[in-house]
C-alpha positions in Angstrom: 0.0 0.0 0.0 1.4 3.4 -1.0 1.7 6.3 1.4 -1.0 8.2 -0.5 -3.4 5.2 -0.2 -2.7 4.9 3.5 -3.3 8.6 4.0 -6.6 8.4 2.2 -7.6 5.3 4.2 -6.9 7.2 7.5 -8.8 10.2 6.2 -11.7 8.0 5.3 -11.8 6.6 8.8 -11.7 10.1 10.3 -14.5 11.3 8.0 -16.9 8.5 8.7 -16.1 8.5 12.4 -16.8 12.2 12.7 -20.0 11.7 10.7 -21.2 8.9 13.0 -20.5 10.9 16.1 -22.4 13.8 14.6 -25.2 11.4 14.0 -25.2 10.4 17.7 -25.3 14.0 18.9 -28.1 14.8 16.5 -30.1 11.7 17.6 -29.7 12.9 21.2 -31.7 15.9 20.4 -34.7 13.7 19.5 -34.1 11.7 22.8 -34.4 15.0 24.7 -37.7 15.8 22.9 -39.0 12.3 23.8 -38.0 12.6 27.4 -39.6 16.1 27.6 -42.9 15.0 26.0 -43.2 11.9 28.2 -42.9 13.7 31.5 -44.1 17.3 30.8 -47.7 17.1 32.1 -46.9 15.0 35.2 -44.0 17.2 36.3 -45.7 20.5 35.7 -48.6 19.3 37.8 -46.2 18.3 40.5 -44.7 21.7 40.5 -48.1 23.3 40.8 -48.8 21.1 43.9 -45.6 22.3 45.5 -46.6 25.9 45.1 -50.1 25.2 46.3 -48.8 23.7 49.5 -46.4 26.6 50.0 -49.4 29.0 50.2 -50.5 27.4 53.4 -49.5 29.4 56.5 -46.7 28.5 58.9 -43.6 28.7 56.8 -40.5 30.1 58.4 -38.7 32.0 55.6 -34.9 31.5 55.5 -32.3 34.2 55.2 -31.3 34.7 51.5 -28.2 36.3 50.1 -28.4 37.6 46.6 -25.0 37.9 44.8 -24.5 40.2 41.8 -21.1 39.6 40.2 -20.3 42.5 37.8 -17.4 43.7 35.8 -17.5 46.9 33.8 -21.3 47.1 33.5 -21.9 50.8 33.4 -25.0 50.5 31.1 -26.9 47.8 33.0 -25.8 47.9 36.6 -28.6 50.2 37.7 -31.2 48.1 36.0 -29.9 45.0 37.8 -29.7 46.6 41.3 -33.1 48.2 41.0 -34.7 44.9 40.1 -33.0 42.9 42.9 -34.0 45.5 45.5 -37.6 45.1 44.4 -37.7 41.4 45.2 -40.7 40.5 47.3 -39.1 39.2 50.5 -38.9 40.4 54.1 -36.2 43.0 54.3 -34.7 41.6 57.5 -34.1 38.3 55.8 -32.7 39.6 52.5 -29.0 40.4 52.0 -27.7 41.8 48.7 -24.0 41.7 47.7 -22.8 43.6 44.7 -19.5 41.8 43.8 -17.7 44.4 41.7 -14.5 43.7 39.9 -14.9 46.8 37.6 -12.1 49.0 36.4 -14.3 51.9 35.2 -17.1 54.1 36.5 -19.3 51.1 37.1 -18.0 51.1 40.6 -19.0 54.7 41.3 -22.5 54.2 39.8 -23.0 51.0 41.9 -21.6 52.7 45.0 -24.1 55.6 44.7 -27.0 53.2 44.3 -25.9 51.0 47.1 -25.5 53.9 49.5 -29.0 55.3 48.6 -30.6 51.9 49.2 -28.8 51.3 52.4 -30.1 54.6 53.7 -33.6 53.4 52.8 -33.2 50.3 54.9 -32.0 47.6 52.5 -29.2 45.3 53.6 -27.0 45.8 50.5 -23.2 46.1 50.3 -20.6 46.8 47.6 -17.6 44.5 47.7 -15.0 45.8 45.2 -11.9 43.8 44.3 -8.9 45.4 42.7 -7.6 42.1 41.3 -9.9 39.7 39.5 -8.4 36.5 41.2 -10.5 33.6 39.9 -12.8 35.9 37.9 -16.5 35.3 38.6 -15.8 32.1 40.6 -13.4 34.1 42.8 -15.9 36.9 43.3 -18.6 34.5 44.3 -16.3 32.6 46.7 -15.0 35.8 48.3 -18.6 37.1 48.7 -19.8 33.9 50.2 -17.2 34.0 52.9 -19.1 36.9 54.6 -22.6 36.0 53.5 -25.3 35.3 56.1 -27.9 33.6 53.9 -28.9 29.9 54.1 -29.6 30.2 50.4 -27.7 32.1 47.7 -29.3 33.5 44.6 -27.1 34.7 41.7 -27.8 37.1 38.9 -25.5 38.3 36.1 -25.6 42.0 35.1 -27.8 41.4 32.0 -30.6 39.8 34.0 -33.7 41.4 35.5 -35.3 39.1 38.0 -39.1 39.5 38.6 -40.2 40.5 42.1 -41.6 37.0 42.8 -38.4 35.1 42.0 -37.6 34.0 45.6 -41.2 33.1 46.4 -41.3 30.9 43.3 -38.0 29.1 43.9 -37.7 28.7 47.6 -40.7 26.3 48.0 -38.7 23.5 46.2 -36.0 23.5 48.9 -38.5 21.9 51.3 -37.0 18.7 49.7 -33.7 18.5 51.7 -32.0 16.7 48.7 -32.3 19.7 46.4 -29.1 21.7 46.0 -30.1 24.3 43.4 -33.2 25.6 41.6 -32.7 27.1 38.1 -35.3 29.1 36.2 -35.7 29.7 32.5 -34.0 32.6 30.8 -36.3 35.1 29.0 -35.3 37.6 26.4 -35.7 41.4 26.9 -34.6 42.2 23.3 -35.5 39.0 21.3 -36.9 41.0 18.4 -34.1 43.6 18.2 -32.4 42.0 15.3 -32.1 38.7 13.4 -29.0 37.8 15.5 -30.9 38.3 18.8 -33.8 36.3 17.5 -31.6 33.4 16.4 -29.9 33.3 19.8 -33.3 33.3 21.5 -34.2 30.1 19.5 -31.1 28.4 20.9 -31.7 29.5 24.5 -35.3 28.4 24.4 -34.3 25.0 23.1 -31.7 24.5 25.7 -33.9 25.5 28.6 -37.4 24.4 27.7 -36.3 21.0 26.3 -32.9 20.0 27.5 -32.9 21.4 31.0 -36.4 20.2 31.6 -35.9 16.8 30.1 -32.7 16.2 32.2 -34.3 17.3 35.4 -37.6 15.4 34.9 -35.7 12.2 33.9 -33.3 12.2 36.9 -30.3 12.9 34.6 -27.5 15.3 35.5 -28.3 19.0 34.7 -26.5 22.2 35.4 -26.8 25.6 37.0 -26.5 28.1 34.2 -24.5 30.7 36.1 -27.4 33.1 36.7 -31.1 33.2 37.5 -30.8 30.4 40.0 -30.6 29.8 43.7 -28.3 27.5 45.7 -28.5 25.9 49.1 -25.4 27.1 50.9 -24.6 23.8 52.5 -24.6 22.1 49.0 -22.0 24.6 47.7 -19.8 23.9 50.7 -20.3 20.2 50.5 -19.3 20.1 46.8 -16.1 21.9 47.5 -17.2 25.5 46.8 -16.6 27.7 43.8 -13.5 26.7 41.9 -11.7 28.8 39.2 -9.9 26.1 37.3 -12.5 26.2 34.5 -14.3 29.0 32.7 -17.6 27.4 33.5 -17.6 27.4 37.2 -21.3 26.9 37.2 -21.2 23.7 35.2 -18.3 22.4 37.3 -20.0 23.1 40.7 -23.2 21.5 39.4 -21.6 18.2 38.6 -19.5 18.1 41.7 -22.6 18.6 43.8 -24.5 15.9 41.9 -21.6 13.5 42.3 -22.0 14.1 46.0 -25.6 12.9 45.8 -27.4 16.3 45.6 -30.2 16.9 43.1 -31.0 19.8 40.8 -34.4 21.3 40.1 -35.4 23.2 37.0 -38.6 25.4 36.7 -39.5 26.1 33.1 -42.6 28.0 34.2 -40.6 30.7 35.9 -38.9 33.1 33.6 -36.1 35.6 34.4 -35.7 38.1 31.5 -32.2 38.8 30.2 -30.5 40.9 27.5 -29.4 38.8 24.5 -26.0 39.9 23.0 -26.6 42.3 20.1 -23.1 42.0 18.6 -21.9 38.9 16.7 -18.5 39.5 18.2 -20.1 39.4 21.7 -22.1 36.3 20.9 -19.0 34.5 19.5 -16.9 35.4 22.6 -19.7 34.0 24.7 -19.8 30.8 22.7 -16.0 30.6 22.9 -16.1 30.9 26.7 -18.9 28.3 27.1 -17.2 25.8 24.7 -13.8 26.1 26.3 -15.2 25.9 29.8 -17.4 22.9 29.1 -14.5 20.9 27.7 -12.3 22.0 30.7 -15.1 20.7 32.9 -15.4 17.5 30.9 -11.6 16.8 31.4 -12.1 17.3 35.1 -15.4 15.6 35.7 -15.9 12.8 33.1 -13.3 10.4 34.7 -15.2 10.8 38.0 -18.5 10.1 36.3 -17.2 6.9 34.7 -16.1 5.6 38.1 -19.5 6.1 39.8 -22.2 3.5 40.1 -24.7 5.7 38.2 -26.9 3.9 35.6 -25.3 3.5 32.3 -27.8 5.7 30.5 -27.2 8.5 33.1 -23.4 8.3 32.5 -24.0 8.3 28.7 -26.1 11.4 28.9 -23.7 13.2 31.3 -20.8 12.6 28.9 -22.9 13.9 26.0 -24.0 16.9 28.0 -20.4 17.9 29.0 -19.0 17.3 25.5 -21.9 18.7 23.5 -19.6 21.4 21.9 -17.6 18.6 20.3 -20.1 18.8 17.4 -18.1 21.9 16.1 -14.7 20.2 15.6 -16.6 17.2 14.2 -18.3 19.4 11.7 -15.0 21.0 10.8 -13.4 17.6 10.2 -16.2 16.6 7.8 -16.0 19.8 5.9 -12.2 19.6 5.5 -12.2 16.0 4.7 -14.9 15.7 2.0 -13.2 17.6 -0.9 -9.9 15.8 -0.2 -11.5 12.4 -0.2 -13.0 13.1 -3.7 -9.5 12.3 -5.0 -9.8 8.7 -3.8 -11.5 6.1 -6.0 -12.1 4.1 -2.8 -14.1 7.0 -1.4 -16.1 7.2 -4.7 -17.0 3.6 -4.3 -18.3 4.1 -0.8 -20.3 7.1 -2.2 -22.5 4.6 -4.0 -24.4 4.6 -0.7 -24.7 8.4 -0.9 -28.3 8.5 0.3 -27.4 6.9 3.6 -24.5 9.4 4.1 -26.9 12.3 3.3 -29.3 10.9 5.9 -26.5 11.0 8.5 -25.8 14.6 7.5 -29.5 15.5 7.8 -30.0 14.0 11.3 -26.8 15.7 12.6 -27.8 19.1 11.0 -31.5 19.1 11.8 -31.6 17.4 15.2 -30.9 20.6 17.1 -33.2 22.6 14.8 -36.0 20.1 15.5 -35.5 20.7 19.2 -35.6 24.4 18.8 -38.8 24.3 16.7 -40.4 22.0 19.3 -39.6 24.6 22.0 -41.0 27.5 19.9 -44.2 25.6 19.3 -44.7 24.8 23.0 -43.7 28.3 24.3 -45.3 30.8 21.9 -48.8 30.7 20.3 -47.5 32.9 17.4 -44.4 30.8 16.8 -45.1 30.3 13.1 -44.5 34.0 12.5 -40.8 33.5 13.2 -40.3 30.5 11.0 -38.7 32.7 8.4 -35.7 33.1 10.7 -34.8 29.5 11.1 -32.5 29.3 8.1 -30.4 32.0 9.9 -30.1 29.6 12.9 -28.5 27.0 10.7 -26.2 29.6 9.2 -25.1 30.8 12.6 -24.7 27.2 14.0 -22.4 26.2 11.2 -20.5 29.5 10.9 -19.5 29.5 14.5 -17.7 26.1 14.1 -14.2 27.4 13.8 -14.6 29.8 16.7 -15.8 27.0 19.0 -13.2 24.5 17.6 -10.5 26.9 18.7 -12.1 27.1 22.1 -12.3 23.3 22.5 -8.6 22.8 21.5 -7.7 25.4 24.1 -9.8 23.5 26.7 -8.4 20.1 25.8 -4.8 21.3 26.1 -5.5 23.6 29.1 -4.4 26.7 27.2 -4.6 29.8 29.4 -5.9 33.0 27.9 -7.7 36.2 28.7 -11.2 36.0 30.1 -13.4 37.9 27.6 -16.8 39.0 28.9 -19.8 39.6 26.8 -20.6 43.4 26.5 -24.0 44.6 27.5 -25.4 47.9 26.3 -29.0 48.0 27.8 -30.5 47.3 24.4 -34.2 46.9 25.1 -36.0 48.2 22.0 -35.3 48.5 18.3 -34.4 52.2 18.6 -31.6 51.4 21.0 -28.0 51.1 19.6 -24.6 49.8 20.6 -22.8 52.0 18.1 -20.7 54.6 19.9 -21.0 53.0 23.3 -18.0 52.3 25.4 -17.1 48.6 25.5 -15.5 46.8 22.6 -14.7 43.2 21.8 -11.3 42.2 20.5 -10.7 42.3 16.7 -11.8 38.9 15.5 -8.6 37.8 13.6 -10.1 34.4 13.3 -12.5 35.8 10.7 -9.7 35.6 8.1 -9.6 31.9 8.5 -13.4 31.7 8.4 -13.4 33.5 5.1 -10.8 31.1 3.7 -13.0 28.2 5.0 -15.9 29.6 3.1 -13.9 29.7 -0.1 -12.7 26.1 0.6 -16.4 24.9 1.0 -17.3 26.6 -2.3 -14.4 24.7 -3.9 -15.8 21.5 -2.4 -19.3 22.3 -3.8 -17.8 22.7 -7.3 -16.0 19.4 -7.0 -19.1 17.5 -5.9 -21.0 19.0 -8.7 -18.4 17.9 -11.2 -18.6 14.3 -9.7 -22.4 14.4 -9.9 -22.8 13.8 -6.1 -25.5 16.5 -5.6 -26.9 15.3 -2.3 -23.9 16.5 -0.4 -23.8 20.0 -2.0 -26.5 21.6 0.1 -24.5 20.8 3.3 -21.2 22.2 2.0 -23.1 25.2 0.6 -24.6 25.8 4.1 -21.1 25.7 5.6 -19.8 28.2 3.1 -22.6 30.6 3.7 -22.2 30.2 7.5 -18.4 30.9 7.5 -18.8 33.8 5.1 -21.6 35.3 7.2 -19.9 35.0 10.5 -16.6 36.4 9.1 -18.3 39.3 7.3 -20.5 40.4 10.2 -17.6 40.2 12.6 -15.4 42.4 10.4 -18.2 44.9 9.9 -18.7 45.2 13.6 -15.0 45.7 14.2 -14.9 48.5 11.6 -17.7 50.2 13.3 -15.9 50.0 16.6 -12.7 51.4 15.1 -14.6 54.5 14.0 -15.0 55.4 17.7 -12.2 57.4 19.4 -9.9 54.8 21.0 -9.6 57.0 24.1 -13.1 56.1 25.2 -12.9 52.4 24.5 -12.4 49.8 27.3 -11.2 46.3 26.8 -13.3 43.4 27.8 -10.4 41.2 28.8 -8.5 40.7 32.0 -5.1 39.3 32.7 -4.9 35.6 33.7 -2.3 36.1 36.5 -2.9 39.5 37.9 -5.8 41.9 37.9 -5.9 44.9 35.4 -5.0 48.3 36.5 -7.7 50.8 37.4 -8.8 53.0 34.5 -8.9 56.6 35.7 -11.2 59.2 34.3 -14.3 61.1 34.8 -17.2 59.3 36.5 -20.4 59.7 34.6 -23.7 60.6 36.4 -26.2 58.0 37.5 -29.1 58.1 35.1 -31.8 58.5 37.8 -32.1 58.2 41.5 -33.1 54.8 42.8 -36.8 54.3 43.7 -36.9 53.9 47.4 
């Protein structure tokens, strides 16, 4: 066997292995839909019964600490603090911690708000750190050291909890085995743009289907980092907040469940949040989630495999923690297909092209089916947004290189700057991020995404020449996806560069030491707090 033939044989194995794994991940979306449909009515009725019993008198309400981790959130910090202060709960049993790592005027804005609310009788404190040791996990851990609550609710800066949040979640802690209660994320600005609408599809699918199905079926699920409430003793028992991954929420969730604690998800309770309005912000968020999930998988999967959990539970936990692996698998398929067209052996296998196309279809449309299912269940007018679903496929494929880079960094434990997602208080169509202060890094990866788009077009032409038309739509989808993500990212960066650099603030922080304080004029608070 020649070296070329051996190389082609290895590439063929890689290609079909990646295709088979993509098929398994795609099939798992249908499994989630099945588990959700099977348990939905029964579990929703059980939740209603818990709330009904809670209405009976005689409950001794526990002390609750609300933690608000923030970093350079000048546009949304007031909205967050105002909403948390309005939580319907006895003032003497509510403690609020503003955990501030900011390097800009966010600290002054938050400080003024905290002082005003303290004078009005709210137990609220501002804890400002000059070094971001451990990032969000470090802030939560440091705040927890001085917290007095038996339960700890956490909200990120882009969330706006409703006043009844605590009274909707606390009843479920009557079960002493429950460690955490997570609610569903809502969307303040879902209809702001096609990008925000597409992201809302993905969020709805994850929460309404995946989180609910895992919770209701006794599978491992996770705290999503915000809009949830923890039992303090469960945090301590699981080893506390740890900063060795970028997804400290996922890490703590699995460590707690491996200790025997259970998680609860409430799909009926919604906490509105601001969806990222910039593609650069959305891709940095995806990068962080992908890298952190693989870091957590490296840390947790060996422990899962050693437990005595049922085989199906282990299987689902591994798929849950490694779900972002679909992106490098997609990239392998895309890169391999045009090369393999040079192999006569590959062309012989392609006689079964219909079966291969079916594998592609299941892998591509499995997640989309889950998202459609969620939209149908959640919104009576869901058909009015069907026009946007092709954009979901474009974004899902176009982000593959971005997330593959994140996964490689996670697998090899590559350290790097923590990049937060910028928030601009975009609530209606007339709002804009253009000219506002925070900027994401220039997406140099877009150059390679553009090259991948050209490569996919080349692959399409090759398949057309060979007469293998069933594969062309998939390669064409990848080419459109890579080109769209690259083009939009560059366009946003050009808009950012039009702003004077003197008013821009980076969204990154140093891995080893905290950033220096940025000095400058402190802007006024937009309005006085309502007290």
